[in-house]
C-alpha positions in Angstrom: 14.8 -8.4 -7.8 13.7 -13.0 -7.2 10.2 -12.6 -8.8 8.7 -14.8 -5.8 9.7 -12.1 -3.2 8.8 -8.9 -1.6 11.2 -6.5 1.1 9.9 -3.7 2.6 12.6 -1.4 1.2 11.8 2.5 3.0 10.4 3.3 6.8 10.2 7.0 7.7 8.8 9.6 9.7 7.8 13.2 8.7 5.6 15.9 8.9 2.0 16.3 7.4 1.7 16.2 4.5 5.3 15.8 3.3 8.0 13.0 2.2 10.2 14.2 3.6 12.5 12.5 6.7 12.2 14.4 9.6 13.3 13.4 13.2 11.4 15.8 14.7 8.2 14.6 12.9 5.7 16.6 15.1 7.5 19.6 15.6 6.3 22.6 15.9 4.1 20.4 18.5 1.3 18.9 16.1 0.1 16.4 17.7 0.4 14.0 14.7 2.6 13.2 11.8 2.9 10.5 8.7 4.6 7.4 8.5 6.0 6.6 5.0 6.4 3.1 4.3 8.1 1.1 0.7 8.2 -1.9 -0.3 9.1 -3.9 -3.3 7.8 -6.9 -4.9 9.1 -9.4 -7.8 7.4 -9.5 -10.9 5.1 -12.7 -10.0 4.0 -11.8 -6.7 3.5 -8.0 -7.3 0.2 -7.9 -9.3 -1.3 -12.0 -7.8 -3.3 -11.0 -5.0 -1.4 -13.0 -2.9 -2.6 -12.2 0.3 -0.3 -10.5 3.7 -0.2 -8.8 7.2 1.7 -5.6 8.1 2.0 -4.7 11.4 3.5 -1.4 12.6 4.7 -1.0 16.2 6.3 2.3 18.1 8.9 2.1 20.0 9.3 4.2 23.1 13.3 3.7 23.2 13.2 6.3 25.6 11.1 3.6 28.2 11.9 0.7 26.9 7.8 -0.4 26.1 5.8 -0.2 23.3 4.4 3.7 22.7 0.9 2.8 21.4 -0.6 -0.1 20.1 0.0 -1.7 17.1 -1.4 -1.1 13.2 -2.2 -4.6 11.8 -3.2 -4.0 8.2 -4.5 -6.8 6.0 -3.4 -6.5 2.5 -2.7 -7.8 -0.3 0.0 -7.7 -3.8 -2.6 -6.1 -5.9 -3.2 -2.5 -7.0 -5.9 -1.9 -4.6 -2.8 -1.6 -2.1 -1.0 0.6 -3.6 1.3 -2.1 -5.7 2.1 -1.1 -8.9 4.5 -1.1 -12.1 8.3 0.2 -11.0 8.3 2.6 -14.3 8.7 -0.4 -16.8 8.6 -2.8 -14.9 8.7 -5.7 -14.4 9.0 -5.4 -10.7 6.4 -3.8 -8.8 6.3 -1.2 -6.3 4.4 0.4 -3.7 4.5 3.9 -1.0 2.3 4.2 0.9 1.8 6.8 4.4 0.0 6.5 7.1 -1.4 9.7 9.8 0.3 8.4 13.2 -2.2 11.2 16.5 -0.1 11.2 18.9 -1.9 10.2 22.1 -1.9 12.7 24.4 -1.5 15.3 21.9 1.9 17.7 21.2 3.3 18.4 25.1 1.9 15.6 26.3 3.5 12.8 28.3 5.8 11.1 25.5 7.2 14.7 24.7 10.7 14.4 24.6 10.4 10.6 24.4 13.1 8.6 21.7 11.0 6.2 19.7 11.0 3.7 16.7 8.8 1.7 14.5 9.6 -1.6 13.6 7.0 -2.4 10.2 6.8 -6.3 9.2 5.2 -8.0 5.9 4.5 -12.0 6.9 2.3 -13.2 3.2 -0.3 -16.3 4.4 1.8 -19.2 5.0 4.8 -17.2 5.9 6.1 -17.8 3.0 7.6 -14.3 2.3 8.7 -12.2 5.4 9.8 -8.6 5.8 11.3 -6.6 8.4 12.3 -3.0 8.6 13.1 -0.1 11.5 12.4 3.2 11.1 15.6 5.6 12.5 15.1 7.1 15.9 13.0 10.4 16.2 11.8 12.6 19.3 8.2 13.8 20.3 8.1 16.9 20.9 
């Protein structure tokens, strides 16, 4: 990886406390699930402290609308935001888990809907931009 680049490498839904991708992450009838994000950064960027904004949106593919408000996180390429050497280095990796509470809970108005997450990482000054989307999933 280029020393000054970053990318989002995986975005998956999983049952709460799991790391295994699940196409029905709140089954059987749980009020929430986890969203797991993986990212990578080059050797110069991974611990430099540069700031970026991570935005995560859930899109309801059934109705073609935003399922609930987007999550915006102000973060930095540093250990405090999960960045660590990838094995022996020189690149860096970051794994984050975001707990998700379903508006209306399990069996609520979104039950049976197909959703998909989209995440973007945009650095200050837009010098680094990365976008990823999850596989579609169904709420129960």
